[in-house]
N, C-alpha and C positions, 0 to 999 in steps of 0.2 A: 504494500500500500504506500503510495507516494507520500502522503501526509505524515505518516508515522515517523519518518526520519527527522522531521522538524518539531517533534513533540515539545510543547511549552517554549517555543521560540518564535513568536509571531513576526518579528522583524525579518528573520531569515526566510520564513515561509512566504512572506509578502514579496520579497525580492525574487524568489524562485518561481512562484506561481505566476506572478505578473509577467515575468520574462518568458517562461516556457509555454504558458497557456494563452496569454493575451498578446504576446509579442511586444511588450512594453518594457523598456529599460527604466525601471522606477527606482533603482538603488541610489541614484544621485539625490533623490528627494528625501532620503533618510536624514541627511545633514543640512540640506538647503533646497530651495526651489530648483527644479531641473533647469539647467542653463539653456537647453536647446528645444525643450518640449513644453507643453502646457501643464506639466505635473508639478504639484506643490508638495510641501511637507504635510499639509493638511490631507492631501490625497493619500500619501504614503501611510500616515499614522491612522487615518480613518480605515484603510484597508487592514492594517495590522490590528486594529481594535476588533474587527470582525473575527480574525483568526485567533485573537487572544481569548475569545469566548468558547472556542472549540477545545475539546479534551479527547485525547486518545485513551480508550478504556480497553484493558486486557479482558477478554471475555472467556478465557480458558483455552484449553488445548483440544485439538481434534486431529487424530492421526499423527500425533507427535509434532504438529504445527501449532504455533500460537495464533489465536484468532483475535483480531482487534475490531473495535467499533469506534466511530467518531460521534461524540455527543456534544450538544451545545449547553453551556451553563445557562440556567434561566434567571440567575441573579448573581450578584457579586461585585467585585471592585471594577471600576472603570480605569483601565490602565493608561489610556491615551486621551487627552483632552484637547489636543491641537498642537501646533508647532512649538518646539522648544523655545523659540524666540519670544513667544507670547506668554510663557509661564511666569507666575509670580510666586514668591516665597510663601510657603504655607498653603498653597492651593493644590 
C-alpha cells in the first residue's frame, strides 16, 4: 500500500502524492510560495492537514501478511493553521 510508507508524516506524503498522482511539484511551497507556479504555502499545508487526519491501522495478519487499513480521525488536534509566516506566538 503506497500510503503506509508515509505513516504519520503528512508533509512527506503531501510532496509525494502531489508529484506522483497530480503531476505537481509542490515541495517548494513547504518553505515558501512556489516561485514559478501558483502554489502557496497555504496550499501545501492545507493538503498536509488532510493527510494528517489519516491513520494507518494494522488490522492483523492473513496468510503471514500484515493487513492495513486507512482511517480518518473524526476529531483531534489541528496540526496546520496556515503558512508559517503568519503564525503568532501562543497560537
